[in-house]
N, C-alpha and C positions, 0 to 999 in steps of 0.2 A: 330967709336971711342968708347972706353969703359971709362965710368966715374965711378971710383971705389967707391967714397964716395957720391953717389947720395942721396940727401935728398928731401923729399917732404911732403906735408900735405894732408891727406885724410879726407875731411870734409863730414860729413853725418848727416842728409840729407841736400840738398841744401837750403831748407827752413825748419823752425821748424816743426817736426812731433809732434804728441800728444799721451799721455796716458790718458785713461779715465777709472775710476773705479766706480763701482756702490755700493758695500757693502762689509763688512768684516764678513759676516755670510754665512752659506750654503744655506739660503733661497734667493730668488730673490728679495724680497721686492718690492720697486717701480720701479726698473730696469730702472732708468733714466740716468745712467752713468755720473753723475756729483758729486758724493761724493768727488772725487778729480780729478781735471783737470790740467794736467801739459804738457807743451811743452818742447822739448829737442833738443839739438844738440850735436854731438860728433866730435872731431877732433883728429886724430892720427898723430903724427909725425913719419915718416918712414925714416930710414937711412939704406941703404944696405938691404932692405927688412925686417928690424927689427923695431918693434914698440919701440920707445924710450920715448915717452910721450903721455899721453892721457888727453885731455881737455874736460870737460863735462859742459853743461849748462842746468839747469832745471828751467823753468819759470812756476810758480804756478799761474793759472788763476782763479780757482774757488774751493769752498768747499761747497758741498751740503749735506754732511753727518753729522749726529748728533753724531755718534760714534767718539771718539777722535782717530785719526789714524796718524801714522808716515809713512815716505817714505824712502825707501832704494833701493840700486842697488847692485847686485852681478855681478862681472866681472869674469865670468867663463873662465878658461884658464889662469888666472893670480893668482899667490900665493903671500901671504904677503912677503915671502922671496925675491921675485923679485922686490920689491918696494923700491925705494930710499927715496922718500918723497911724502907726500900728503898735499896739501894746499886747504882749503875750504874758500870761501868768501860768507858770508850770505847776505840776502837782505838789511841789514843795513851796508854793506861794512865792517863788522868785519871779519878779516882774522884769520883763525885758522890753525896752523901747526899741523897736526894730527899724533900722534904717532902710529907706526905700531908694532904689536907684532907677533913674529914667534914662540912663545912657544905653544906646542900642548895643554897644559892645559888651555891656555888663550883663550878668545874670540879674534878674529883676529885684531880688529881695534877699537881703542877708537873713539867715535863719536864726531863731532864738536857740538858747541852750547849746551854743557852740562849745562852751567850757565842758559840758558833759561829753560831747563827742570827742573832743581833743584828748579826753582822758582815756580813750580806747586806743592803746598804743598800736594795735595791729592795723589800724586804719588811718593813722595820722597823715599818710601820704595823700589820701583822698579828701582830707578835711576841707580844703579850699573849695573843691567842687561840691561836696555833699553839704556844705554849710550854707549854700545859696539856692534860692529858687531859680528855676531854669527855663522859663519860657520866653526868652528874648525874641525868638522869631515871630511868635504870635502876639507879642506884647500884651499878654494876659497876666494879671496878678496871680502869682503862685507862691504859696506859703508852705514851707516845710516845718511842721511842728516838731518833729524829732527824726533823727537819723537811724536810731536803733531801738527797737521796742524793748530789748533786754535792759536798757537803761532804766525803764520805768516798770516793766513787768518782768522781774529778774528770775533766774533760776536760783535754787536754794541748796543748802547743805544741811538743813535742820531736821529733815525727816529720815527715819530709819525703819528697818524691818519691812513690814507689808506696805508701809507708806513711802518707801524709798523712791518710788516713781513720781511722787509729788514734787521732788526736787527739780525735775527737768522742765516742766511746763508751768504755766500760771493759769489756774482756774479752768482746767480742761479735764481732769480726772475726777469723777464723781466721789471716789473714796477719800478725796483730799479735802481739807478745810477750805472754806471760801476766803480767798485773800481780798484785801481792799482794792476797790477800783481807784484809778488815778485820772484826774480831770485837768485838762488844759482849757483855758479861756482866752479868747482873742477879741480885742476891740479895734475896729477899723473905722477911723474917722475920715470922711471925705472932704475935699477942698470945696470952698465956696458954698454954693447952694446944693451941692451933691450931684447925683446923676439921676436921670429919669427912671422911674420904676418901670421895669420891662420884663418880658418873659425870659430874657437872656440871663439876668442876674437873679436867679431864684434857687432856693434850697432844693436838693442837697448840694448844689454847685457841682464840682467835679473832684470828689475825693479819691485818693489812690494810695496804695502802698508801693514801695520800691525796694529792690534788693540793695542792701547796704554796701556790698562789695562790687556791685555792677548796677549802678543807679539807672541805666537805661531800661532795665527790666522792671517795668511797671505793671501793676494790675489795677485796672479801673472797673467801674460798673459797666455792664454790657452796653456796647455801642456808644460809649463815651470816648472822646478823643484823647489819645496820649499827648504828652507834652512834646515839644520839639526834640528834646533829648530822647524821650521815649520812642519817637518815630525811628530812631536809629537802631533800635533793638533788632538783632538778627534772628530772634526767636519767632517773629511773626511768620505765620504760614508753615511752621514746623510742628511735628507731633500732632496734637489734636486742635491746634489753633487754626481758625478759618478767617482771620482778619483780612479785610480788603484794603490793601495799601494804596489803591489808586486814588480814592477820595476820602478814606477813613470813615465812611458811613457805617461800616460793619466792623466792629472791633471787639476784641476780648470775648469771643464766642466760638463755639465749635460748629461744625457743619450741621449738627442735629439740634442746635439751639441751646446747648449748655454753656456754662460760664464759670468764672472764677471769683466773682464778687456778687454780693446780695445787698439790697436795700429793702428793709422790712419795716413797715409802719406799726411796730408792735414791740413790747418788752419781751423779746424772744428768749427762750431758753435754748442755748446753742448745744449742738451735739457734743458729747464727751469724746475724748481723744480716740482717733482711729475708727469712729463710727461714721460710715458714709451717710450723707444727709438723706438719701432716699430710703435708708433703713430706719432712720429716726423719725422722719416725717413721710409716711407712706403716700400722702397726697402730692408730694413734690414732683415725682416723675410724671404723673398725668398732667400736672400744671404746666411743666416744661413742654411736654409733647403736644399740648393743645395751644402753645403759643401764649399762655397766660389766660386763656378763656375759661378753662375748667379749674375747679378746686382753688378758687381765688384766695381762700383763707386757710390754705394747707398748713401754714406755720402756726396755727392755733391748736393743732391736734398731734402732739408728739407721742412717741412711745417713751413714756416718762423714764423708764429704767435705762434708756440710752442717752438721756440728756445729762448735762453737767450739774445743773443747779437744783432741779426738782422744785421743792417748795422753799428752798433757802433763798435768802436775800443777799445781795452784794453789800458788804460794808462800804460806806462812802467816806 
């Protein structure tokens, strides 16, 4: 029997996967992979083998970076002209209907939560740039969820004495209480019958963080393409970065195969502050040195005393 209008939902992953970022400079710094910790899920609605809607969820668990960084995702294989509507719900349950621009001279997408960003007086001059998605040259839909992680994972003044260090970062010191995670959801509806399901438009898409004060400084997953703005960053090829700018096929990696961002299919317990990932997960270095062949499940065997969470749960 042939069902002409077959519809189904493609949910990926079955449980939340995670993104882990360590720094937004070309140096490796403390290499603890907790500057921003985010878990995600993606759901694609499929009708007649066409994607008609994409629902995304990003759960922010930790911020261990002092540099003010934003978070964005580029959906390669999807252009602004193919989008009917975008709706973003922030952690405060504020719903924003996001306007989409298809003009070549414009940045492609006005970002949600502009009001939160404009409240940061030190960066008002950059608000117009940072409030918009920025891949006009490639015509790829790019959505900035927020411009400053401090807006959602703040520093505190409520801790004293031996817990005073808990004021600086968010969920990275093990001696500190576990603070609530913050979740963004995104609903993207496509025009007409949607776009053909293909290998280009697949999770985790192209997520990245960027420097709030210098937005061309982006950190993507290894060998993922920077945005058009990101390609103007003068840090490529400096310090330990070995990005190949000729065709961008090798990006955000060092000459010996290390990187600044991780995508892990696991509810990972991230390193606590200033603990290098190789000291927390002893199988990490052999995994990197083997090009991902050996120690494939290195992330399941931490030195528990050097992780943030241990057996504790994140309050949602």
